C-alpha positions in Angstrom: -4.7 23.5 -7.4 -1.4 25.2 -6.6 1.6 22.9 -5.8 4.6 24.2 -3.8 7.6 22.9 -1.9 9.2 24.5 1.2 12.7 23.3 2.0 13.6 22.9 5.7 16.7 21.5 7.4 15.5 18.0 8.2 12.5 17.6 5.9 10.7 19.2 3.0 7.1 20.4 3.2 5.1 19.7 0.0 1.8 21.6 -0.3 -1.4 21.5 -2.4 -3.4 24.7 -2.0 -7.0 24.2 -3.1 -10.5 25.3 -2.0 -12.0 22.1 -3.2 -12.4 20.6 0.2 -13.9 21.7 3.6 -11.1 20.1 5.5 -7.3 20.0 5.5 -5.2 16.9 5.5 -1.5 16.6 6.6 0.8 13.6 6.5 4.3 13.0 7.9 5.7 10.4 5.5 8.6 8.2 6.5 10.6 5.9 4.3 12.5 2.9 5.5 14.0 -0.3 4.0 11.7 -3.3 3.8 13.2 -6.1 5.8 11.6 -9.0 7.5 12.0 -7.5 11.0 11.3 -3.9 10.1 7.8 -4.8 8.8 6.8 -6.0 12.3 8.6 -3.4 14.3 7.1 -0.5 12.2 3.6 -2.0 12.3 3.9 -2.3 16.1 5.5 1.2 16.5 2.9 3.1 14.5 0.1 1.5 16.5 1.9 2.5 19.8 2.4 6.1 18.8 -1.3 6.7 18.0 -2.5 5.0 21.2 -1.4 7.8 23.5 1.6 10.1 24.3 3.5 11.7 27.1 1.1 14.6 27.3 -2.0 12.4 26.8 -1.0 9.2 28.5 -4.3 7.3 28.1 -6.8 6.7 25.4 -9.3 8.6 27.4 -7.3 11.8 27.7 -6.4 11.7 24.0 -10.0 11.2 23.0 -11.0 14.2 25.0 -8.4 16.3 23.2 -9.7 15.1 19.9 -13.2 16.2 20.9 -11.9 19.6 22.0 -10.5 20.0 18.5 -13.9 19.4 16.8 -13.2 15.6 16.4 -10.0 16.1 14.5 -9.0 12.7 13.0 -5.5 11.2 13.6 -4.2 8.0 12.2 -1.0 6.1 11.5 -0.4 3.4 8.9 2.5 1.5 7.3 2.6 -0.3 4.0 5.3 -2.0 1.9 5.9 -0.6 -1.5 8.3 -2.8 -3.3 11.6 -2.6 -1.4 10.4 0.2 0.8 8.2 0.6 3.9 6.1 3.8 3.8 4.9 5.0 7.2 2.3 7.7 7.3 1.3 9.8 10.4 -1.9 11.7 9.4 -4.2 14.3 10.7 -7.5 15.6 9.2 -8.7 18.9 10.5 -11.6 21.3 9.7 -10.8 24.3 7.5 -9.9 27.1 10.0 -12.5 29.4 8.4 -15.1 27.2 10.1 -13.3 27.1 13.4 -10.3 29.3 14.2 -6.5 29.4 13.8 -5.8 28.2 17.4 -7.7 25.0 16.7 -5.7 24.5 13.5 -2.4 25.0 15.3 -3.4 22.7 18.1 -4.3 20.0 15.6 -0.9 20.3 13.9 0.8 20.3 17.3 -1.1 17.2 18.4 0.2 15.1 15.5 3.8 16.0 16.3 3.1 15.4 20.0 2.1 11.8 19.2 5.1 11.2 16.8 7.8 12.9 18.8 6.8 12.7 22.4 5.6 9.1 23.0 4.4 7.6 26.3 7.8 6.4 27.4 10.6 7.1 29.8 14.2 7.4 28.6 14.6 3.7 28.3 11.4 2.0 27.2 7.7 2.4 26.3 4.9 2.4 28.8 4.4 -1.3 29.6 0.6 -1.3 29.9 0.2 0.4 26.6 2.8 -1.9 25.1 1.1 -5.1 26.2 -2.3 -3.9 25.0 -1.1 -2.9 21.6 1.0 -6.1 21.3 -2.0 -8.3 22.0 -4.2 -6.5 19.4 -1.5 -6.8 16.8 -1.0 -10.5 17.5 -4.8 -11.0 16.9 -4.6 -9.1 13.6 -1.6 -11.2 12.4 -3.2 -14.5 13.4 -6.6 -13.5 11.9 -5.1 -13.8 8.5 -5.1 -17.6 8.9 -8.9 -17.5 9.0 -9.1 -15.9 5.5 -8.4 -18.6 2.9 -8.0 -16.1 0.1 -5.5 -13.8 1.8 -3.6 -16.6 3.5 -3.2 -18.5 0.2 -1.9 -15.5 -1.6 0.6 -14.7 1.3 1.7 -18.4 1.4 2.3 -18.4 -2.3 4.4 -15.2 -2.2 6.2 -16.5 0.9 7.2 -19.6 -1.2 9.4 -17.3 -3.3 11.9 -17.2 -0.5 12.2 -16.2 3.2 14.0 -12.9 2.3 11.8 -11.9 -0.6 9.8 -8.8 0.5 6.9 -9.9 -1.7 6.0 -12.6 0.8 6.1 -10.4 4.0 2.9 -10.1 5.9 2.1 -6.3 5.9 1.1 -6.5 9.6 4.2 -8.4 10.6 5.4 -11.8 11.8 4.1 -13.4 15.0 7.6 -14.8 15.8 9.2 -11.4 15.5 6.4 -9.8 17.5 6.8 -12.2 20.4 10.5 -11.3 20.6 9.9 -7.5 21.0 10.1 -5.9 24.4 9.3 -2.3 25.5 13.0 -1.5 25.5 13.6 -3.1 22.1 10.7 -1.2 20.6 11.9 2.1 22.1 15.4 1.6 20.8 14.0 0.9 17.4 11.9 4.0 17.6 14.9 6.2 18.3 16.8 4.6 15.4 13.7 5.0 13.2 13.7 8.7 13.7 17.4 9.0 13.0 17.6 6.8 9.9 14.3 7.1 8.1 13.9 9.9 5.6 10.8 12.0 6.1 8.8 14.6 4.3 5.6 16.4 5.2 2.6 16.8 2.8 -0.3 19.2 3.3 -3.5 19.9 1.3 -6.2 22.5 2.0 -7.4 26.0 1.5 -4.6 27.5 3.6 -1.9 30.2 3.5 1.0 27.7 2.9 3.8 30.2 3.8 2.1 30.7 7.1 1.6 26.9 7.5 5.3 26.3 6.8 6.2 28.6 9.7 3.7 26.9 12.0 4.8 23.4 11.1 8.4 24.3 11.7 7.6 25.1 15.3 6.7 21.5 16.0 8.6 19.4 13.5 11.6 19.0 15.7 13.4 16.3 13.8 17.1 16.1 14.8 18.7 14.1 12.0 19.1 15.0 8.3 18.4 11.8 6.4 18.4 10.9 2.7 17.4 7.3 2.0 18.2 6.6 -1.7 17.1 3.0 -2.1 15.5 1.5 -5.2 11.8 1.2 -4.7 11.2 -1.4 -7.4 12.1 -5.0 -6.4 14.4 -6.8 -8.9 12.7 -8.9 -11.6 11.6 -12.3 -10.4 13.9 -14.7 -12.2 12.1 -17.8 -13.5 14.1 -20.7 -14.7 11.3 -23.2 -14.3 7.8 -22.7 -12.7 7.1 -24.6 -9.5 4.0 -26.1 -8.0 3.3 -26.2 -4.3 0.3 -27.9 -2.6 -0.7 -27.5 1.0 -3.7 -29.0 2.8 -6.2 -26.9 4.7 -9.6 -27.2 6.4 -11.4 -25.2 3.8 -14.4 -26.0 1.6 -12.7 -25.1 -1.7 -9.2 -25.2 -3.1 -7.7 -21.7 -3.3 -5.6 -21.5 -6.4 -2.9 -18.9 -6.7 -0.5 -18.3 -9.5 2.4 -15.8 -9.6 3.6 -14.4 -12.9 6.7 -12.3 -13.7 7.8 -10.4 -16.8 10.9 -10.3 -18.9 12.4 -7.1 -20.4 9.5 -4.8 -19.7 10.0 -1.2 -20.8 9.0 1.6 -18.4 6.0 2.4 -20.6 4.9 -1.2 -20.6 5.4 -1.4 -16.8 3.4 1.8 -16.1 0.7 1.8 -18.7 0.4 -1.3 -20.9 0.5 -4.0 -18.1 -2.3 -2.3 -16.1 -4.5 -2.4 -19.2 -3.5 -6.0 -20.0 -4.2 -7.0 -16.4 -7.7 -5.5 -16.6 -8.4 -7.3 -19.9 -7.1 -10.6 -18.6 -8.5 -10.8 -15.0 -9.3 -7.7 -13.0 -11.2 -5.2 -15.0 -14.8 -6.2 -14.8 -17.3 -9.1 -15.5 -16.0 -8.9 -19.1 -12.5 -9.9 -18.3 -11.2 -13.0 -20.1 -10.8 -15.1 -17.0 -14.1 -14.1 -15.5 -16.1 -15.0 -18.6 -14.2 -18.3 -19.0 -14.1 -19.6 -15.5 -17.4 -18.3 -14.1 -19.5 -17.2 -17.0 -19.0 -20.1 -19.4 -18.0 -22.9 -17.0 -19.4 -21.9 -13.5 -16.3 -23.1 -11.8 -15.9 -20.3 -9.2 -17.6 -17.4 -7.6 -14.9 -15.0 -8.6 -11.4 -14.8 -10.2 -9.0 -11.9 -9.9 -5.6 -10.9 -11.0 -3.6 -8.2 -9.1 -0.8 -6.3 -10.7 1.9 -5.5 -8.1 3.9 -2.9 -10.1 6.6 -2.3 -7.6 7.0 -6.1 -7.0 7.1 -6.7 -10.8 4.5 -9.5 -10.6 0.9 -10.3 -11.3 -0.9 -12.5 -8.7 -3.9 -14.6 -9.8 -6.4 -16.0 -7.3 -9.5 -18.1 -7.5 -11.3 -20.7 -5.4 -12.8 -23.8 -7.0 -13.8 -27.3 -6.1 -10.7 -29.5 -5.9 -12.1 -31.7 -8.7 -12.1 -28.6 -11.0 -8.5 -27.5 -10.4 -7.1 -29.2 -13.6 -9.8 -27.7 -15.8 -9.4 -24.3 -14.2 -5.6 -24.3 -14.9 -6.3 -25.2 -18.6 -8.8 -22.4 -18.9 -6.4 -19.9 -17.4 -3.7 -20.9 -19.9 -6.3 -20.6 -22.7 -7.4 -17.1 -21.6 -3.8 -15.9 -21.7 -3.1 -17.6 -25.0 -6.1 -15.9 -26.6 -4.5 -12.5 -25.8 -1.2 -13.6 -27.1 -2.9 -14.6 -30.3 -4.6 -11.2 -30.6 -8.1 -12.3 -29.9 -9.0 -8.8 -28.6 -11.1 -6.0 -30.0 -10.6 -2.3 -30.0 -13.8 -1.9 -28.0 -12.5 -4.2 -25.3 -9.4 -2.2 -25.0 -11.3 1.1 -25.0 -13.6 -0.1 -22.2 -10.7 -0.8 -19.8 -9.0 2.4 -20.8 -12.1 4.3 -19.8 -12.3 2.4 -16.5 -8.7 3.3 -15.6 -9.1 6.9 -16.7 -12.4 7.2 -14.6 -10.5 5.9 -11.6 -7.8 8.6 -12.1 -10.5 11.3 -12.4 -12.1 10.1 -9.1 -8.8 10.5 -7.3 -9.1 14.3 -7.9 -12.0 14.3 -5.5 -10.1 12.7 -2.6 -7.4 14.6 -0.7 -5.7 11.4 0.5 -5.3 10.2 -3.1 -3.9 13.6 -4.1 -1.3 13.4 -1.4 -0.5 9.8 -2.4 0.1 10.9 -6.0 2.4 13.7 -4.7 4.3 11.2 -2.6 4.8 8.9 -5.5 5.8 11.8 -7.8 8.7 12.4 -5.5 9.3 8.7 -4.9 9.3 7.3 -8.4 8.6 10.2 -10.7 4.9 9.5 -11.1 3.5 11.7 -13.9 0.6 14.0 -13.6 -2.9 12.7 -14.2 -3.1 14.5 -17.5 0.1 12.9 -18.7 -0.9 9.5 -17.5 -4.3 9.7 -19.3 -2.5 10.7 -22.5 -0.2 7.6 -22.2 -3.2 5.3 -21.5 -5.1 6.6 -24.5 -2.1 5.9 -26.8 -1.7 2.2 -25.9 -2.5 0.0 -28.8 -3.6 -3.7 -29.1 -0.2 -4.7 -30.4 1.4 -3.5 -27.1 -1.1 -5.6 -25.1 -0.2 -8.6 -27.1 3.5 -7.9 -26.7 3.4 -7.8 -22.8 1.3 -10.9 -22.7 4.1 -12.7 -24.5 6.6 -11.4 -21.9 4.8 -13.1 -19.0 6.3 -16.1 -17.3 4.6 -18.4 -14.8 6.8 -18.5 -11.6 4.7 -20.5 -9.2 1.4 -22.3 -8.9 0.1 -22.7 -5.3 -2.9 -24.8 -4.2 -4.4 -24.5 -0.7 -6.3 -27.7 -1.1 -9.8 -27.9 0.4 -12.1 -30.8 1.0 
């Protein structure tokens, strides 16, 4: 694979030239500050932009165009990464050797048509499209309440504070959504283009110099933007852990714990904690928590821990009968204590290393994952797969024990069931 970068006035084009795939993939990647309102506005906006455009003002006309281009796939997503919202406008197209160069260019043009020429007049978005997308987004936000696992995790993170991005719903807030009008969203859209930094990423078996010229024809961004905000959230300061209990009409109590760390080094953050997390709760059926809570005591169907690197926390979730909560908490403490005391084997560590390394190898077979790694290389200095594998291989048991001792319980949350 050949990596390259083409500098343009209002964006950079980052390319990966490879004949490994029979299709090409391109993303326009925007970066914005993660605020409570921005989450909802951007989630709403990206759905609006991929519903239709000025040139293709209905879902039907847009679908016909996609069929004309051999079912080219277009999509828009947004996600919070620490203190940043990453917004992706994407197109997947067939390698031009199987179609023709005109189809390729029209596919590229279509993506910029959707992003830069929305279905709006000079003041506001098309009202019919607006109301339809708003209704669908409201359903998506409200549906979270029907998922005890996801809602309990979000409620726990939300308890960290109203302005803490860790607790923001990735789809947005229903109160903010209800306040948005077609004009407000269009004003936000214009400001978004002017204030969000953007770069373009492209992977495929393509003449990248030629692609740079082609993309330049359609990437008519007007503003030069350089957003230089810290991606990682500040450490979660824990003076004393809190316990929060809420009632719900669910069959089991959803138990969530949030842990932070003190004085992690960059190596620990990037390589040691992921391995510790797999050993403790997320690696496999052999993790300490799974064996203790389910295998030995049959308290739950599953238990998982999620390492949110850019949030600097680990989130633990399980669902147990309410009468088993006290025992479950004792077993969670005991599982962590066993790692702190060094009750681990080299074989256990080697197993999770192999799991993590295999996952990295699999990413080489996915163009989307390759683009993601390129994005994060530019965003936070993510190392190459080879370098990361070397770092993972070098982690020792003493480092696992050390990060376990740096963990601090910030919050215990119980969504209490019947």
